[in-house]
RODO-2510 file (C-alpha; in nm, 4 decimals, decimal comma):
residues 538
     n   res          X          Y          Z
     1     x     6,7741     7,2469    -6,0132
     2     x     7,1212     7,4047    -6,0180
     3     x     7,3201     7,3841    -6,3393
     4     x     7,6150     7,2059    -6,1804
     5     x     7,3924     6,9378    -6,0278
     6     x     7,2037     6,8982    -6,3534
     7     x     7,5231     6,8537    -6,5515
     8     x     7,6584     6,6107    -6,2928
     9     x     7,3416     6,4024    -6,3182
    10     x     7,3694     6,4138    -6,6953
    11     x     7,7257     6,2860    -6,6700
    12     x     7,6075     6,0024    -6,4437
    13     x     7,3308     5,9105    -6,6865
    14     x     7,5855     5,8983    -6,9689
    15     x     7,8603     5,7252    -6,7721
    16     x     7,6581     5,4405    -6,6177
    17     x     7,5402     5,2924    -6,9508
    18     x     7,8920     5,3370    -7,0888
    19     x     8,0457     5,1478    -6,7968
    20     x     7,7823     4,8782    -6,8283
    21     x     7,8538     4,8426    -7,2007
    22     x     8,2282     4,8228    -7,1363
    23     x     8,1737     4,5547    -6,8720
    24     x     7,9628     4,3556    -7,1161
    25     x     8,2292     4,3869    -7,3849
    26     x     8,4945     4,2800    -7,1368
    27     x     8,2868     3,9777    -7,0342
    28     x     8,2330     3,8845    -7,3980
    29     x     8,6033     3,9083    -7,4797
    30     x     8,6957     3,7140    -7,1653
    31     x     8,4508     3,4332    -7,2418
    32     x     8,5627     3,4082    -7,6030
    33     x     8,9263     3,3939    -7,4952
    34     x     8,8460     3,1287    -7,2334
    35     x     8,6640     2,9210    -7,4970
    36     x     8,9687     2,9357    -7,7224
    37     x     9,1962     2,8277    -7,4354
    38     x     8,9713     2,5326    -7,3434
    39     x     8,9387     2,4211    -7,7063
    40     x     9,3144     2,4341    -7,7613
    41     x     9,3842     2,2556    -7,4319
    42     x     9,1301     1,9798    -7,5003
    43     x     9,2564     1,9152    -7,8532
    44     x     9,6131     1,9069    -7,7230
    45     x     9,5302     1,6525    -7,4531
    46     x     9,3312     1,4278    -7,6867
    47     x     9,6008     1,4298    -7,9549
    48     x     9,8817     1,3615    -7,7079
    49     x     9,7640     1,0231    -7,5811
    50     x     9,4210     1,1050    -7,4541
    51     x     9,2467     0,9419    -7,7535
    52     x     9,4096     0,6024    -7,6927
    53     x     9,3210     0,6010    -7,3250
    54     x     8,9639     0,7179    -7,3990
    55     x     8,9019     0,4520    -7,6623
    56     x     9,0572     0,1871    -7,4371
    57     x     8,8059     0,2487    -7,1576
    58     x     8,5217     0,4759    -7,2761
    59     x     8,2915     0,3597    -6,9971
    60     x     8,5210     0,4915    -6,7274
    61     x     8,7315     0,7545    -6,9016
    62     x     8,6879     1,1065    -6,7734
    63     x     8,9482     1,3760    -6,7268
    64     x     8,9300     1,6625    -6,4791
    65     x     9,2232     1,8908    -6,5353
    66     x     9,3188     2,2544    -6,5309
    67     x     9,3852     2,4701    -6,8332
    68     x     9,7569     2,4901    -6,9123
    69     x     9,7218     2,8621    -6,9615
    70     x     9,6318     3,1372    -6,7256
    71     x     9,2781     3,2728    -6,7559
    72     x     9,2239     3,6086    -6,9288
    73     x     9,1731     3,8017    -6,6076
    74     x     9,5062     3,6785    -6,4728
    75     x     9,6879     3,7604    -6,7980
    76     x     9,5341     4,1050    -6,7969
    77     x     9,6150     4,1592    -6,4286
    78     x     9,2455     4,1817    -6,3288
    79     x     9,1190     4,0725    -5,9863
    80     x     8,8955     3,7721    -5,9529
    81     x     8,6825     3,8918    -5,6644
    82     x     8,7654     3,6052    -5,4233
    83     x     8,9302     3,8380    -5,1778
    84     x     9,1874     3,5776    -5,0733
    85     x     9,5485     3,6705    -5,0100
    86     x     9,8038     3,6158    -5,2834
    87     x     9,9963     3,2926    -5,2747
    88     x    10,2696     3,1161    -5,4699
    89     x    10,2553     2,8355    -5,7192
    90     x    10,0111     2,5565    -5,6381
    91     x    10,1784     2,2348    -5,5340
    92     x    10,0698     1,9416    -5,7458
    93     x     9,9705     1,6053    -5,6002
    94     x    10,1284     1,4237    -5,8909
    95     x    10,4631     1,2568    -5,8304
    96     x    10,7539     1,4154    -6,0031
    97     x    10,8534     1,2807    -6,3371
    98     x    10,5077     1,1876    -6,4643
    99     x    10,4435     1,3119    -6,8146
   100     x    10,0652     1,3031    -6,8560
   101     x     9,7714     1,5132    -6,7492
   102     x     9,6270     1,3977    -6,4252
   103     x     9,3053     1,4495    -6,2419
   104     x     9,3132     1,6630    -5,9364
   105     x     9,0151     1,4914    -5,7918
   106     x     8,6695     1,6299    -5,7293
   107     x     8,6405     1,9633    -5,5571
   108     x     8,3522     2,1558    -5,4113
   109     x     8,1614     2,3260    -5,6951
   110     x     8,2994     2,0982    -5,9678
   111     x     8,0503     1,9418    -6,2018
   112     x     8,0446     1,5651    -6,2168
   113     x     8,0339     1,2876    -5,9597
   114     x     8,2693     1,2026    -5,6818
   115     x     8,4287     0,8886    -5,8115
   116     x     8,4831     0,6049    -5,5636
   117     x     8,8184     0,4498    -5,5233
   118     x     8,7046     0,1092    -5,6395
   119     x     8,6404    -0,0255    -5,9874
   120     x     8,2645     0,0153    -5,9798
   121     x     8,2605     0,3626    -6,1336
   122     x     8,4554     0,6013    -6,3456
   123     x     8,7813     0,7075    -6,2007
   124     x     9,0083     0,9933    -6,2651
   125     x     9,2825     0,9303    -6,5065
   126     x     9,6205     0,9123    -6,3345
   127     x     9,9664     0,9614    -6,4714
   128     x    10,1028     0,7072    -6,7113
   129     x    10,4435     0,6483    -6,8552
   130     x    10,5044     0,8583    -7,1619
   131     x    10,2446     1,1192    -7,0756
   132     x    10,3290     1,4824    -7,0570
   133     x    10,4170     1,6312    -6,7261
   134     x    10,1574     1,7875    -6,5025
   135     x     9,9886     2,0973    -6,6414
   136     x    10,1595     2,4213    -6,5630
   137     x     9,9206     2,6212    -6,3593
   138     x    10,1197     2,9432    -6,3915
   139     x    10,1132     3,2255    -6,1394
   140     x     9,7984     3,3029    -5,9564
   141     x     9,5941     3,6174    -6,0178
   142     x     9,6292     3,9297    -5,8047
   143     x     9,3759     3,7905    -5,5612
   144     x     9,5206     3,4343    -5,5577
   145     x     9,2474     3,2816    -5,7741
   146     x     9,3085     2,9718    -5,9906
   147     x     9,1201     2,8715    -6,3048
   148     x     8,8347     2,6269    -6,2226
   149     x     8,8874     2,2675    -6,3421
   150     x     8,7655     2,1492    -6,6828
   151     x     8,6008     1,8045    -6,6982
   152     x     8,6123     1,6058    -7,0244
   153     x     8,3480     1,3452    -7,1245
   154     x     8,3597     1,1262    -7,4406
   155     x     8,0737     1,0913    -7,6936
   156     x     8,0488     0,8814    -8,0105
   157     x     7,9261     0,9875    -8,3542
   158     x     7,5638     0,9602    -8,2431
   159     x     7,6392     1,1956    -7,9525
   160     x     7,5895     0,9146    -7,7040
   161     x     7,8346     0,8608    -7,4202
   162     x     7,9204     0,5187    -7,2802
   163     x     8,0160     0,6850    -6,9547
   164     x     7,7066     0,6816    -6,7335
   165     x     7,8332     0,9888    -6,5480
   166     x     7,8444     1,2015    -6,8629
   167     x     7,5870     1,4853    -6,8647
   168     x     7,3058     1,4837    -7,1181
   169     x     7,3438     1,6997    -7,4291
   170     x     7,0734     1,9483    -7,5156
   171     x     6,9636     2,0551    -7,8625
   172     x     7,1715     2,3742    -7,8534
   173     x     7,4973     2,1776    -7,8176
   174     x     7,3981     1,9204    -8,0794
   175     x     7,3033     2,1855    -8,3341
   176     x     7,6161     2,3928    -8,2720
   177     x     7,8622     2,1028    -8,3100
   178     x     7,6993     1,9747    -8,6284
   179     x     7,6948     2,3199    -8,7925
   180     x     8,0135     2,4824    -8,6633
   181     x     8,2164     2,1930    -8,5177
   182     x     8,1816     2,3459    -8,1683
   183     x     7,8683     2,3621    -7,9558
   184     x     7,8613     2,6238    -7,6815
   185     x     7,6120     2,6529    -7,3984
   186     x     7,6177     2,8595    -7,0815
   187     x     7,3662     2,8593    -6,8015
   188     x     7,3499     2,9484    -6,4345
   189     x     7,2929     2,7098    -6,1513
   190     x     7,0704     2,7720    -5,8535
   191     x     7,3658     2,8883    -5,6414
   192     x     7,4680     3,1472    -5,9013
   193     x     7,7571     2,9515    -6,0490
   194     x     7,8066     2,9679    -6,4272
   195     x     7,8283     2,6353    -6,6148
   196     x     8,0104     2,6445    -6,9486
   197     x     7,9771     2,3456    -7,1846
   198     x     8,1865     2,3109    -7,5009
   199     x     8,1085     2,0112    -7,7238
   200     x     8,4048     1,9602    -7,9605
   201     x     8,4400     1,7413    -8,2677
   202     x     8,7757     1,5673    -8,2693
   203     x     8,9948     1,5615    -8,5818
   204     x     8,9079     1,1942    -8,6510
   205     x     8,5975     0,9992    -8,7486
   206     x     8,4384     0,7135    -8,5648
   207     x     8,4994     0,5649    -8,2292
   208     x     8,3535     0,6270    -7,8860
   209     x     8,5564     0,9481    -7,8508
   210     x     8,4614     1,1216    -8,1753
   211     x     8,3164     1,4108    -7,9665
   212     x     8,4385     1,5411    -7,6320
   213     x     8,2364     1,7573    -7,3941
   214     x     8,4442     2,0052    -7,1931
   215     x     8,2612     2,1393    -6,8891
   216     x     8,3824     2,4240    -6,6704
   217     x     8,2043     2,5676    -6,3653
   218     x     8,2682     2,9285    -6,2638
   219     x     8,1865     3,0064    -5,8989
   220     x     7,9322     3,2771    -5,8293
   221     x     8,2056     3,5115    -5,7016
   222     x     8,4029     3,4887    -6,0254
   223     x     8,4519     3,8144    -6,2186
   224     x     8,3137     3,6414    -6,5243
   225     x     7,9813     3,5903    -6,3477
   226     x     7,9355     3,9249    -6,1739
   227     x     8,0735     4,2755    -6,2125
   228     x     8,4437     4,3419    -6,1781
   229     x     8,5527     4,4765    -5,8386
   230     x     8,4469     4,8282    -5,7559
   231     x     8,7945     4,9779    -5,7755
   232     x     8,8292     4,8569    -6,1364
   233     x     8,5420     5,0649    -6,2717
   234     x     8,4147     5,2721    -5,9797
   235     x     8,7324     5,4696    -5,9120
   236     x     8,7810     5,5864    -6,2738
   237     x     8,4126     5,6749    -6,2913
   238     x     8,4352     5,8763    -5,9684
   239     x     8,7469     6,0547    -6,0940
   240     x     8,5726     6,1377    -6,4221
   241     x     8,2634     6,2757    -6,2512
   242     x     8,4729     6,4779    -6,0048
   243     x     8,6760     6,6257    -6,2892
   244     x     8,3581     6,7240    -6,4747
   245     x     8,2066     6,8894    -6,1685
   246     x     8,5276     7,0811    -6,0985
   247     x     8,5599     7,1862    -6,4621
   248     x     8,2061     7,3239    -6,4532
   249     x     8,2902     7,5577    -6,1646
   250     x     8,4134     7,8530    -6,3784
   251     x     8,1209     7,8081    -6,6167
   252     x     7,8698     7,8274    -6,3337
   253     x     8,0439     8,1334    -6,1879
   254     x     8,0284     8,3152    -6,5223
   255     x     7,6606     8,2324    -6,5601
   256     x     7,5873     8,3619    -6,2101
   257     x     7,7784     8,6832    -6,2802
   258     x     7,5887     8,7273    -6,6067
   259     x     7,2582     8,6708    -6,4247
   260     x     7,3448     8,9369    -6,1657
   261     x     7,4401     9,1879    -6,4373
   262     x     7,1180     9,1280    -6,6308
   263     x     6,9119     9,1773    -6,3156
   264     x     7,1046     9,4935    -6,2296
   265     x     7,0505     9,6249    -6,5836
   266     x     6,6785     9,5559    -6,5584
   267     x     6,6631     9,7328    -6,2217
   268     x     6,8306    10,0435    -6,3674
   269     x     6,5805    10,0595    -6,6584
   270     x     6,8504     9,9094    -6,8786
   271     x     7,0918    10,1967    -6,8238
   272     x     7,3638     9,9679    -6,6823
   273     x     7,5395     9,7666    -6,9573
   274     x     7,6124     9,3929    -6,9538
   275     x     7,9802     9,2924    -6,9628
   276     x     8,0800     9,0940    -7,2723
   277     x     8,4096     8,9051    -7,2508
   278     x     8,5396     8,6075    -7,4436
   279     x     8,4199     8,4368    -7,7587
   280     x     8,2451     8,1242    -7,6300
   281     x     7,8741     8,0484    -7,5942
   282     x     7,8423     8,2395    -7,2660
   283     x     7,9959     8,5453    -7,4314
   284     x     7,7446     8,5085    -7,7156
   285     x     7,4656     8,4977    -7,4577
   286     x     7,5970     8,8152    -7,2923
   287     x     7,6234     8,9809    -7,6328
   288     x     7,2624     8,8872    -7,7067
   289     x     7,1548     9,0406    -7,3746
   290     x     7,3459     9,3567    -7,4614
   291     x     7,1753     9,3790    -7,8010
   292     x     6,8368     9,3212    -7,6397
   293     x     6,9168     9,5966    -7,3899
   294     x     6,9941     9,8401    -7,6715
   295     x     6,6689     9,7510    -7,8498
   296     x     6,4683     9,7909    -7,5295
   297     x     6,6285    10,1312    -7,4674
   298     x     6,5386    10,2413    -7,8214
   299     x     6,1810    10,1218    -7,7784
   300     x     6,1518    10,2945    -7,4421
   301     x     6,2827    10,6194    -7,5904
   302     x     6,0397    10,5883    -7,8797
   303     x     5,7542    10,5193    -7,6403
   304     x     5,8450    10,8194    -7,4287
   305     x     5,8566    11,0380    -7,7392
   306     x     5,5133    10,9104    -7,8460
   307     x     5,3713    10,9802    -7,5021
   308     x     5,5157    11,3309    -7,5048
   309     x     5,3764    11,3883    -7,8522
   310     x     5,0364    11,2652    -7,7373
   311     x     5,0423    11,4966    -7,4365
   312     x     5,1344    11,7953    -7,6590
   313     x     4,8736    11,6913    -7,9126
   314     x     4,5989    11,6722    -7,6497
   315     x     4,6992    12,0090    -7,5014
   316     x     4,6987    12,1812    -7,8409
   317     x     4,3798    12,0084    -7,9507
   318     x     4,2016    12,1084    -7,6314
   319     x     4,2973    12,4692    -7,6965
   320     x     4,1861    12,4491    -8,0631
   321     x     3,8524    12,2967    -7,9745
   322     x     3,7813    12,5321    -7,6849
   323     x     3,8487    12,8437    -7,8905
   324     x     3,5813    12,7921    -8,1611
   325     x     3,3457    12,6404    -7,9043
   326     x     3,3695    12,9547    -7,6879
   327     x     3,3134    13,1775    -7,9933
   328     x     3,0163    12,9666    -8,1005
   329     x     2,8661    12,9881    -7,7526
   330     x     2,9030    13,3675    -7,7639
   331     x     2,7309    13,3875    -8,1030
   332     x     2,4473    13,1638    -7,9899
   333     x     2,4024    13,3699    -7,6729
   334     x     2,3874    13,6913    -7,8772
   335     x     2,1320    13,5423    -8,1150
   336     x     1,9223    13,4259    -7,8195
   337     x     1,9196    13,7755    -7,6709
   338     x     1,8101    13,9270    -8,0055
   339     x     1,5341    13,6708    -8,0426
   340     x     1,4058    13,7489    -7,6900
   341     x     1,4167    14,1199    -7,7640
   342     x     1,2352    14,0645    -8,0931
   343     x     1,5227    14,2037    -8,2942
   344     x     1,6135    14,0591    -8,6332
   345     x     1,9182    13,8281    -8,6529
   346     x     2,2257    13,9678    -8,8225
   347     x     2,3548    13,7711    -9,1206
   348     x     2,7127    13,8294    -9,0102
   349     x     2,6419    13,6743    -8,6732
   350     x     2,4863    13,3681    -8,8358
   351     x     2,7773    13,3396    -9,0780
   352     x     3,0317    13,3521    -8,7971
   353     x     2,8450    13,0842    -8,5993
   354     x     2,8286    12,8594    -8,9035
   355     x     3,1997    12,9097    -8,9684
   356     x     3,2903    12,8140    -8,6128
   357     x     3,0697    12,5028    -8,6261
   358     x     3,2205    12,4020    -8,9583
   359     x     3,5691    12,4507    -8,8201
   360     x     3,4966    12,2306    -8,5181
   361     x     3,3552    11,9600    -8,7445
   362     x     3,6663    11,9754    -8,9584
   363     x     3,8839    11,9640    -8,6484
   364     x     3,7074    11,6521    -8,5220
   365     x     3,7563    11,4838    -8,8594
   366     x     4,1223    11,5787    -8,8506
   367     x     4,1613    11,4311    -8,5024
   368     x     4,0186    11,1003    -8,6259
   369     x     4,2521    11,1015    -8,9252
   370     x     4,5495    11,1871    -8,7057
   371     x     4,4698    10,8963    -8,4735
   372     x     4,4589    10,6528    -8,7673
   373     x     4,7829    10,7867    -8,9102
   374     x     4,9544    10,7635    -8,5717
   375     x     4,8417    10,3990    -8,5399
   376     x     5,0267    10,3136    -8,8618
   377     x     4,9614    10,1246    -9,1820
   378     x     4,7461     9,8411    -9,0314
   379     x     4,4680    10,0974    -8,9697
   380     x     4,4645    10,2106    -9,3343
   381     x     4,2048    10,0394    -9,5552
   382     x     4,3100    10,0320    -9,9220
   383     x     4,0304    10,0042   -10,1757
   384     x     3,9465    10,1478   -10,5224
   385     x     3,8581    10,5206   -10,4974
   386     x     3,6949    10,7358   -10,7669
   387     x     3,8673    11,0762   -10,7468
   388     x     3,5964    11,2411   -10,9591
   389     x     3,3278    11,1556   -10,7033
   390     x     3,5613    11,2460   -10,4162
   391     x     3,6191    11,5967   -10,5527
   392     x     3,2441    11,6470   -10,6042
   393     x     3,1656    11,5492   -10,2443
   394     x     3,4354    11,7764   -10,0975
   395     x     3,3160    12,0819   -10,2909
   396     x     2,9518    12,0122   -10,2064
   397     x     3,0367    11,9862    -9,8348
   398     x     3,2165    12,3234    -9,8352
   399     x     2,9632    12,5236   -10,0385
   400     x     2,7666    12,6367    -9,7276
   401     x     3,0792    12,7915    -9,5729
   402     x     3,2186    12,9344    -9,8989
   403     x     2,8978    13,0995   -10,0247
   404     x     2,8568    13,3521    -9,7378
   405     x     3,2194    13,4612    -9,7907
   406     x     3,1513    13,4993   -10,1640
   407     x     3,4258    13,2502   -10,2505
   408     x     3,3558    13,0465   -10,5603
   409     x     3,4332    12,6742   -10,5572
   410     x     3,5120    12,5380   -10,9021
   411     x     3,6282    12,2001   -11,0330
   412     x     3,7565    12,0404   -11,3502
   413     x     3,7650    11,6600   -11,3755
   414     x     3,7888    11,4074   -11,6622
   415     x     3,4708    11,2802   -11,8265
   416     x     3,5358    10,9229   -11,7125
   417     x     3,5962    10,8104   -11,3506
   418     x     3,9539    10,8361   -11,2290
   419     x     4,0366    10,5311   -11,0166
   420     x     4,3154    10,5079   -10,7630
   421     x     4,3959    10,2650   -10,4802
   422     x     4,3824    10,4146   -10,1309
   423     x     4,1928    10,4844    -9,8126
   424     x     3,8892    10,6854    -9,9214
   425     x     3,8257    10,8482    -9,5824
   426     x     4,1840    10,9717    -9,5437
   427     x     4,2079    11,0908    -9,9031
   428     x     3,8817    11,2829    -9,8744
   429     x     3,9991    11,4408    -9,5498
   430     x     4,3278    11,5459    -9,7123
   431     x     4,1564    11,7151   -10,0079
   432     x     3,8983    11,8683    -9,7723
   433     x     4,1723    12,0227    -9,5535
   434     x     4,3365    12,1946    -9,8501
   435     x     4,0022    12,3268    -9,9806
   436     x     3,9030    12,4467    -9,6314
   437     x     4,2319    12,6353    -9,5945
   438     x     4,1663    12,8084    -9,9275
   439     x     3,8217    12,9125    -9,8070
   440     x     3,9211    13,0226    -9,4556
   441     x     4,2206    13,2248    -9,5604
   442     x     4,0896    13,3417    -9,8994
   443     x     3,9692    13,6910    -9,9839
   444     x     3,6135    13,7917   -10,0570
   445     x     3,5042    13,7303   -10,4144
   446     x     3,7929    13,4871   -10,4384
   447     x     3,8176    13,1439   -10,5976
   448     x     3,9193    12,7915   -10,4978
   449     x     3,9555    12,5494   -10,7901
   450     x     4,0159    12,1731   -10,7904
   451     x     4,1629    12,0435   -11,1174
   452     x     4,2077    11,6682   -11,1828
   453     x     4,4074    11,5486   -11,4853
   454     x     4,5430    11,2151   -11,6090
   455     x     4,8540    11,1467   -11,8167
   456     x     4,9627    10,8869   -12,0719
   457     x     5,1917    10,7314   -11,8122
   458     x     4,8947    10,6067   -11,6057
   459     x     4,9321    10,8749   -11,3415
   460     x     4,6988    11,1478   -11,2154
   461     x     4,7667    11,5108   -11,1267
   462     x     4,5315    11,6725   -10,8710
   463     x     4,5750    12,0458   -10,8070
   464     x     4,3950    12,2705   -10,5533
   465     x     4,4456    12,6361   -10,6488
   466     x     4,3352    12,9502   -10,4660
   467     x     4,3937    13,3211   -10,5096
   468     x     4,4393    13,4013   -10,1417
   469     x     4,7459    13,5506    -9,9669
   470     x     4,9508    13,2293   -10,0094
   471     x     5,2325    13,1011    -9,7820
   472     x     5,5888    13,2353    -9,7850
   473     x     5,8542    13,0014    -9,9214
   474     x     6,0265    12,9523    -9,5857
   475     x     5,6951    12,8497    -9,4270
   476     x     5,6219    12,6044    -9,7080
   477     x     5,9509    12,4199    -9,6565
   478     x     5,8930    12,4099    -9,2805
   479     x     5,5526    12,2487    -9,3287
   480     x     5,7016    11,9655    -9,5354
   481     x     5,9854    11,9016    -9,2914
   482     x     5,7982    11,9098    -8,9641
   483     x     5,5060    11,6907    -9,0744
   484     x     5,2611    11,5832    -8,8064
   485     x     5,5176    11,6125    -8,5225
   486     x     5,5016    11,9927    -8,5356
   487     x     5,1638    12,0192    -8,3639
   488     x     5,2867    12,2825    -8,1178
   489     x     5,3423    12,5315    -8,4038
   490     x     4,9817    12,5170    -8,5233
   491     x     4,7825    12,8416    -8,5302
   492     x     4,4693    12,9729    -8,6847
   493     x     4,6381    13,2843    -8,8214
   494     x     4,6595    13,3161    -9,2022
   495     x     5,0358    13,2842    -9,1946
   496     x     5,0274    12,9640    -8,9832
   497     x     5,0626    12,6086    -9,0997
   498     x     4,7536    12,4492    -8,9413
   499     x     4,6847    12,0934    -8,8354
   500     x     4,5199    12,0147    -9,1676
   501     x     4,8307    12,0507    -9,3840
   502     x     5,0278    11,8169    -9,1587
   503     x     4,7591    11,5531    -9,2011
   504     x     4,7569    11,6098    -9,5760
   505     x     5,1312    11,5513    -9,5977
   506     x     5,1121    11,2302    -9,3885
   507     x     4,8232    11,0916    -9,5965
   508     x     5,0117    11,1546    -9,9209
   509     x     5,3269    10,9865    -9,7902
   510     x     5,1287    10,6903    -9,6591
   511     x     4,9870    10,6292   -10,0074
   512     x     5,3236    10,6679   -10,1768
   513     x     5,2182    10,9794   -10,3667
   514     x     5,4046    11,3053   -10,4185
   515     x     5,2977    11,6419   -10,2800
   516     x     5,4227    11,9850   -10,3845
   517     x     5,3480    12,3349   -10,2543
   518     x     5,4012    12,6240   -10,4920
   519     x     5,2663    12,9743   -10,5457
   520     x     4,9732    12,9734   -10,7857
   521     x     4,9572    13,1836   -11,0987
   522     x     4,6755    13,3773   -10,9341
   523     x     4,8839    13,4866   -10,6349
   524     x     4,7684    13,2286   -10,3865
   525     x     4,8826    12,8708   -10,3137
   526     x     4,8806    12,5653   -10,5358
   527     x     4,8855    12,2241   -10,3657
   528     x     4,9439    11,9366   -10,6096
   529     x     4,9113    11,5582   -10,5599
   530     x     5,0626    11,3070   -10,8052
   531     x     5,0192    10,9306   -10,7947
   532     x     4,9558    10,6133   -10,9992
   533     x     4,6237    10,5213   -11,1533
   534     x     4,4642    10,1803   -11,1347
   535     x     4,2544     9,9854   -11,3792
   536     x     3,8799    10,0336   -11,3399
   537     x     3,7382     9,7740   -11,0976
   538     x     3,5543     9,4856   -11,2651
***
């Protein structure tokens, strides 16, 4: 559903109940005002001679007269819904000069009987000397409507009327007049007309006219019964809805333009920016799209860099694996030829084959560690690690490759276990890489020592020291700066950095430790790790 149509429907849903509520309020105010007019008119008539005439003939007394005031809809200039043409003042049937309220006779739709002209039934009260003049009907409403007649019936203190034509009183009227002095009842007839009964207590006690029932009948077409004419509430409602729909035009246009720009930006891989103008909610939405575009561009650039790094890593790794594998295949082929010829195997050939196999195993372990480090912290499993046992395992694993090269592996650890928190597999791989570099690039009859110390500040100091050729200072700083991203610079030459040292540096950083590279006192390289200790596990 389009936004403009949805907002228009929302306005209709809000407006219709509002109009209905206003109509109900208007009806309530109109009815209350009409009640007040009828009460005042009835009291005025009864106090200005009506009481004497009622008490003189309660069996026949009944008044059908019009309210001396205009109804609320005429005073407010509202139409009555009759649809008749406007007319002037109604001509009265009373002779001029009479001073009392007179009956206008029964009319179609009036409540009460049609009185005969004889003396056998109640008759309308005619003008008498001394009565007030005929009621002033006032100007008609805009549609020519006059206020329906009000019929008055007398009741005594027991709420019994001596007039046989008086309507019966229900419990609602009786209860209302006894509690509040005025009983009010409204109900609809079968033809849709509204009957309004007001039972009033007169300002005197006793007599057959202690209570007076005022009855008024509103025709079905009266505005008090149905809705006001359409042009009263429909035209303003239509104007309001039209104004809302027109006002929403610029908003809808801006939203469409923003939608087109977002789609164009998506089609250009978020290279095309989104226009941000203004400071309203639509501008905030455009600004949010622009921020999302910048974040998506950064993520795409990062993803492209990761993919490029992975491609370089796979290319370099393939080369590193193929090189020792080719050498190992050559050594195995040479040994096979000697065995077929019955010649003894050379120790150097066996040593070289073992070295290549050990290197490939180390390379595979490094690839696994690199994959875990590239995946991030969620792949790292932190648990208590005993560094004493870790050092012992690393040296034991590298003895077979160090012994043929006559390189001595030595260690010095505390007498009690040294516990740290970390990923045991990654930490062991890091220490193993440093030891392997000392063996591979060390000299014959050389040494590789692993020294583990603890301090009073609950920290440990792990040093791997060799007496090999070492690494120049400019190469050491480059290793620390380039980290794992510098895979393309790896080489197996003694002066190279190697994949292992990059992994070592990443593992140390991941655990929050410190790593230093410095020349050893024996002429080689000293790699030192420093980190916090933990309490022994319970």
